[in-house]
C-alpha positions, 0 to 999 in steps of 0.5 A, spaced: 878 821 189 883 815 191 881 808 188 883 803 193 885 796 190 881 793 196 875 794 192 877 789 187 875 783 193 869 786 195 865 781 190 870 776 192 869 776 199 861 776 198 861 770 193 865 766 199 860 768 204 854 767 200 857 759 198 859 758 205 851 760 207 849 756 202 853 749 203 850 749 210 843 753 210 837 752 205 836 758 200 833 764 204 831 771 203 837 774 205 841 769 201 838 769 195 835 776 195 840 780 198 847 776 199 846 773 191 845 780 188 850 784 193 856 779 189 852 782 183 853 789 185 859 789 187 862 786 181 860 792 177 863 797 183 869 793 182 870 794 175 867 802 175 873 802 180 879 800 177 883 805 174 887 801 168 882 801 162 883 806 157 876 806 155 871 809 160 865 808 155 867 801 155 868 800 162 862 803 164 858 799 159 860 793 162 858 795 169 851 798 166 850 791 164 851 787 170 847 792 173 841 791 169 842 783 169 842 785 177 835 788 176 833 782 173 836 777 178 832 782 184 825 782 180 826 774 179 827 774 186 822 778 189 817 774 184 819 767 187 819 769 194 812 773 194 809 771 188 809 778 185 807 779 177 814 782 176 816 777 171 815 781 165 821 786 168 825 781 169 825 778 162 826 785 160 832 787 164 835 780 162 834 781 154 837 789 155 843 786 158 845 783 152 846 789 147 849 793 153 854 787 155 856 787 147 857 794 146 862 794 153 866 788 151 867 791 144 869 797 147 874 794 153 877 789 148 880 795 144 887 796 144 888 802 140 884 807 137 885 810 131 879 813 130 875 814 136 869 817 131 869 811 127 870 806 133 864 809 136 860 808 130 862 801 129 860 799 136 854 802 136 852 799 129 853 792 132 850 793 139 843 796 135 843 791 130 844 785 137 838 789 140 834 789 133 835 781 133 834 781 141 827 785 140 825 780 134 826 774 138 823 777 144 816 777 141 817 772 135 821 767 138 822 767 146 824 761 146 831 762 144 832 769 146 837 768 151 841 762 147 842 767 141 844 773 146 849 769 149 852 766 143 852 773 140 856 775 146 861 769 146 863 770 139 863 777 140 868 776 145 872 770 141 873 774 135 876 780 138 881 775 143 883 770 138 886 777 134 890 779 140 895 777 145 892 772 150 893 777 156 891 776 163 886 781 162 883 777 155 884 770 159 880 772 164 874 776 160 873 770 155 873 765 161 867 769 165 863 770 158 864 763 157 862 760 164 856 766 164 854 763 157 855 755 159 850 756 166 845 760 162 845 754 157 845 749 163 839 754 166 835 753 160 836 745 159 833 744 166 827 749 165 826 746 158 825 739 162 822 742 168 827 741 173 830 747 175 830 750 182 830 757 184 836 758 189 840 752 186 847 752 186 848 752 179 846 759 179 853 760 182 856 760 175 852 767 173 856 770 179 863 766 178 862 769 171 861 776 172 867 775 178 872 773 172 869 779 168 870 784 173 877 782 176 879 782 168 879 790 168 884 790 174 890 787 169 893 793 164 891 791 156 898 789 152 900 795 150 905 790 145 898 788 141 898 790 134 892 795 133 886 792 131 880 795 127 874 793 127 872 788 121 868 792 116 865 785 115 861 785 122 859 792 120 856 789 114 852 783 117 849 788 121 846 792 116 844 786 112 840 783 118 837 790 119 835 790 112 832 784 112 828 786 118 826 792 114 824 788 108 820 782 111 817 788 115 814 791 109 812 784 106 809 782 112 807 788 116 804 784 122 810 779 123 814 784 127 813 788 133 814 796 131 819 797 137 823 792 133 824 797 127 826 803 131 833 800 132 833 797 125 832 804 122 838 807 127 842 801 125 842 803 117 842 810 119 848 809 123 852 805 118 851 811 113 853 815 117 860 811 118 861 811 111 861 819 111 866 818 117 870 814 113 871 817 108 872 824 111 878 820 115 881 817 108 881 824 106 885 827 112 889 821 111 891 823 104 892 830 106 897 828 112 901 823 107 901 829 102 904 834 107 909 829 110 912 828 103 912 835 100 915 842 103 909 846 106 912 853 103 914 851 096 910 845 095 915 841 092 917 835 093 921 834 100 927 830 103 922 823 105 919 823 098 927 824 094 929 818 098 923 814 097 924 815 089 931 814 089 932 807 089 927 806 083 930 811 080 937 808 080 934 802 076 932 806 070 935 810 065 935 818 066 939 824 069 939 827 076 940 834 076 942 837 083 941 845 084 943 848 090 941 855 092 946 859 097 945 865 101 939 864 105 942 865 112 944 872 111 937 873 108 934 870 114 939 873 119 939 880 117 931 880 114 928 875 118 925 868 116 919 871 113 922 875 108 927 869 106 920 865 105 918 870 101 924 869 097 924 862 096 917 862 094 
């Protein structure tokens, strides 16, 4: 199915319409429940519609994260207008947004993937460790759930972007995440001081952040960037975090809710799987290096091996013996290459 570039501008048009409506009219069910959330869902659709990103998993994950955040926005809007008891569902949706978003931006900001299995395990370990932390805070330190999630998301984006070229795609996604984070912190500050009003114009920050992120997916990645492998320090920190959660759970069984332990166990399990995959990749790379420097038929060193060792040899004492074997062409021509290979052996 052909994808039309106009899809990219649906969310922008909806945002302009929402802004014009809010300037001249107070918050209403149409503006906050329908039009506001329409902007959210069209940003997710614009991400899915982009043909440029080369990592479908990251593209779909970021779109899914916005869909989840939009579900929280809808339930929160319904709760505000109709005085329902849906706040717990909106809290769950907002909390679920962070691990999905972290997973998605890690995949989307990758420039080149050498081992897809290893890269996938890396991002799963980081995302699951974030889920462990967020789940812990949801029950124990609910007041700092969103600041920690915002900082995890922002620092993840900054860590990857600063290692790459400042392309339009990277600048847009880091600007979008920064605006989203700043809006979240401003909302938390207003809520703490009991001065937040539902439907205020400051809520535009979330829409603008998501809109910039959606536009970033319509810019191609910088192919000139050097391949970036995920720093193993991040995976190590994720493993330490999960181990710490499990240790505390053993020493104080009632400190954490049970569901927090599941992603912690999964993180440790994935870390061991990642180690096995890394060892297998290293073994395959070693085998490939051996094959690149030896003749596959005889097992002797080939021309590439000779050239790599020739210069060091000239700087040392010793002799070089060159042996030339002729007469293989008539054998190959008359009896075939298989007979020639047997003769070489």
